[in-house]
C-alpha positions, 0 to 999 in steps of 0.5 A: 500500500502507498504511504501517506504524509498526513493520513494513517492507513489502518494496519488491520484492513485490506484494499477493495479490488475490482471496479465500481461495477464489480467491487471485490470487497474483503471482510475488513475493507479500508474506507477513507472518510473526510469528516467535513467542515462546519457541521461535518464532525457532528454528523460524521460522528453519528454516522460512523456510530450507526454504520459500525453498529449496523455492521456488527449487528448484521455480521457479528464481528465477521465483518467491519469497516477499517476507517481511514481519515483523509483530509480536505477543506479547513482541516486539510488547510490547517494541517497541510497548508492546502485545501485538497492535498494530492494524497487525499485524491491518491487515497480515494483512488487507491481504496476505491470507496469513500464517504465525506461530509460537506466541504466549504468553498475556499474564499478568494481565488484558486479552487472554485469548489472542492466538491466539483474539483474532486468530481472532475479530477477523479472523473466521478461522472454520475451523481446518484441521488436516491429519493425515498420516504421514511415513514413518519417524516413530515412531507408537503405532499399527500402521498410521499410513500409513492416516491421511490426513485433514483436520479442519475445526474451527469457530472462532467458536461452540460452548463456545469462544465463551466465554459462561459464568458462574462458580459462586457469582456473581450472574450465574450465579445470575441465569441459573439463576433465569431458566432454572428459573423461565422455561424449566423447567430444573433446575440445581443450586445453585452451578453454573457455567453456560456457553452453547453457541451453534451457528448456521446461519450459522456452521455453513453457511459452515464446512461449505461451506469443508470441501466446497470444500476436498474438491472442490479437492483431490479428496478423496472425503468430508466427515464431519460429526462431532457429538453430536446424539443428546444435544445435538439443537438444537446439535450435531444442528442442526450435522449437519442444517445441514451436509447442507442446505448440501451440497444447497443449494450443491453439489447436483451435486458431493455425495451423501449417504451414505444414497443410497449405501446405497440403491444409488446410485453416488458417480460422483466426487461428494464423499460427505457422511457423519455420525458421532456423536462418541464413535463417531468416535474409534473410527473414526479408530483402527480405520478411518481410511482411510474418512475424508478431510475431517471437519467439526466444531464447535469442541470436537469438533475440538479433541479430534479433531485432537490425537487424530489427530495423536498417531497420526502423531507428535504435535503436533511433526508437526501443521500447521494454519491458521485461515482465513476469507473473506479471510485465511488464517493458517498456524501451528504448532499447539503452544505456545511451550515457553519452557524450550527457547527459544534452544536450537536444539533443538526440532522445527520440523516443525509450522511447516514442514508449515504452510508446506506448507499455505501453499504449496498455498494459493498454488497453488505445489504443486511447492514444497510437494512439494519440502518433502514430499520433503525432510522424508521424506528427512530422516526416512528418513535418521534425521537428526531432532530429539530428540523423534523421535530418542529414539523411533527406533533408530540415529537421529542427534539434530540441532538445529532448524537442522540438521534444516531443512538436512537437509530442504533437502539431501533435496529 
């Protein structure tokens, strides 16, 4: 194993082998963790306690996680003098599966976003956001139990690729002149200009990952969300390439929805659908039970995943992961909430549910289900953190750590 200057490799753990599609997991895998900034230490402590207890309960000591702390954000800057040490990226690459709390964005120049940088450097091209209601969690909709979908958001292309020029700059004017003079476009003076790249390579590997996920977890459909009726050569192409990869790589395991309309039976195959983006927002409210996995370009997925999370309790109960071909990084989907740092007050649900995703990725489903039972039991007992307690009748407000302990008690 590699040597690290700031991190310590557990002597009693082993590396995970294989890739993200087929990980080979030892009984004591080394899993790096990044504690996170702001509320990160509070929610990570609760999450680690819950995960360790679930693994112990499920496997009676035959399996355990060998945790390895690696550094990013404020803690890394204090120790190493940089916000994202190269050895942290090396450790995530070497050990393949990791989990992290929220990270702050450094003020001033340099790195625009630590989270985005990690995704780009490690080529974590799919952001995976499961959305499922935990019974008893307050919801603004009447039937949150119908929401059970997984949003696959492409991470590397679309407007988040960051190719843009500010209004009034020479670069923006040069692009405007080129587009008008050479390409026949009409663009107003002083426009800010951005480019939205969507490629067959980026789209196909992302949609293939979504289909593999659906097949591996017995989900019945993958829906391609797009605005292809307007942006025909980017989002429309995303739709077309999505159908292509289903036909090319999964011809026996998938079927296009239009063939069902013609009378053919799905017969256990994953149905590939597509929906225009604005319609999709209605569908997830009015007919959420018809959607299982939803594959999107970047910006659509950003909007949709948060909108769906709002139906089941908000970002405090929304897990997520950023996954590429060789590294899977599970993380809280919310921010650092610095005003609550160290107060042992906030809901650790997002990171705990992300850890459930991690356990499922490891193939440790019994431990994952133990966490699910514990979380449902804690909510059912109405022993919850302030964000949920204030929306519930006759609930007891508990601390971050007590919420974790309550989950363990209900496993």
